N, C-alpha and C positions, 0 to 999 in steps of 0.2 A: 793569161795568168802569170804574174811574176811571184818569185819568192825573195826574202829577205836576203840581203847579201848578194844578189845576182843582178847582172845586168842585161841577161837574155830573158828573151819571152819565150814560155813553153806553150806550146799548145794542148788542147785535151787529149788529142790522137797521139801526141809524144809519149803524154804521161801513161796512156794505157799500154803502149808499146814498151815503155820502161817498165812497168809493173810485170807484164809478161817475160821480158828478158830476165829480172830479177828472180822471178819465181823458178823459170830454168836455171837459172845459177844455183839457186839454193839447192835444187834437185839434184843437180850435177855435182853438187860440194857433197851431198850427202852419199852418192854413188861413189865419188872419190875416197872418201874416208872409208866405207866398208870395202874397196878395192886394197887401200892401203892395209886394213886389218888382215885381210886375206893374204896379201903378199907377207906380212909379218907372221901370220900363222902358218905358211910354207915354209919360211926361212927358220922360225924358230921352233918348228914342232919337235925335233929331238929334245929341246930343252923343256919344252912344255909337257911332252909325255902323250898321254892318251887323250888328254882333255883337249876338244876342238874350238871350244868356245873363249879360251883365255886370251887370245890375240883381240879378241872381238868387245871385251869388256869395257874398255876406254872408249869406244867409237859412239854409242848411244849417248851418254853423258855428254861428251864433246861437242857432239852435234847439236844436242838440246841446249847446251851454254852458249854455243855461237849462234843458232838460228831458231831456237823456240822449242816448245814441246813437241810439236805436231812432227817436225822433221826428225827430231828425236826418237820419236816411236816408230816412225817409219824406218830410221835407220836400225833399231832393235828388231824389227820383224824381218827386215832384209839380211841383218848380220845373223841372225838364227838360219834363215833358210840357206845362206851361202856356207855357213860355218856345217850345218849339218848336212848338205849334199856334197861339198867338197872336201871339209876335214874330217868329217864325222863318220857314222856308219852308213849315210846314205839312205834314200828313200826305199831301196830294194831289202834292207835287212832292218826292219823296225823290232825291235825289243822294248821290254820294260825299261831297262837301264838308261837306253839312248833316248827315249821319251820323257823320263826323269830328267835328263841333264838337260835336255831342250825346255822343258817347262821351269827348270831352276834358272836357267839362263835368262828365260823371258821375264820371269819375276824380279830377279836380281836387277836388271838392265832398267825394266819398265819402273821400279822404285827409283834408282839412280836418275832417270830423266826426269822423274818427278821432284826429286829433290834438288836436283842442278838448274832445272828449269825455274824454279821457285826463288834461287838465288842468283842466278847468270844475269847479264845483261839483256837477253832476249826475251825475258820473262815479261816485262811491262814497257812499253813504248815509253819515252819520255814525253811529258805533257809540254806542248807548248802553249804560251799565254795567248789567250784569244784577244782579237782586235777590240771587243766591247768587253772589257772586264768589269765584271758587278761590282758595285761599291763595297768598301771594306766593310765588315760586320762590326756591328759595335759590342764593345767587351761589356760581358756582364759584371755588375756590381760585385766586388768581393764579398763572400759570405762571412759574415762576423760572427763567431761560436756565442752562445749565451754563458755568461760567467758560471762556473761551478759553484756550489756551494760549498761554505766551509765547514766541514765536519768536525763536530765536537769530540772532545775525550769521552771514552765511554763512563768515566766517573761522572761527569757533568749531565750528561743525558739519563742516567738512572737516579741521580739528585733531583732532575727536573719532573721527574715521573709523575710523583703524589700530586705536584702543582697541575700539571697538565690534565689529569684526571680530574681533580677538582673542576676545572675551567670547563672542561667538557659536559661533565654530568651532574 
């Protein structure tokens, strides 16, 4: 199988191996961005205060913009777990406030992923023209609107009313 612009021949086995490698790289990029958020959270925790999720808010939309919605959602969940365990109260001390903060982070990040993935380059793959293109469709004829009737002034209509009644009845 050859590709446009390439002088090399790729075999199907190589394509499958490339696809697996690309998928592993994608998930490695997600893990790297989450680790960068964790590092930023540790470094900037005195500036952020008590909120452990602040450093992770840009991680999920960035993953969604670069790689699509599925890695963005995985980054959301992974960021929430890492922030809750490492920077937040942890699994040992569950309280209502900690669970509410976690739920708020998940909701806001999922909404951000949805918004960014619909706008970003990873949202829809670029369509390549097919080799056997369909013939161009015929353009429909333009629709011509019927001319509007010319409305007479009210005095002319009222003056013609007796003549119209005589003609009808």
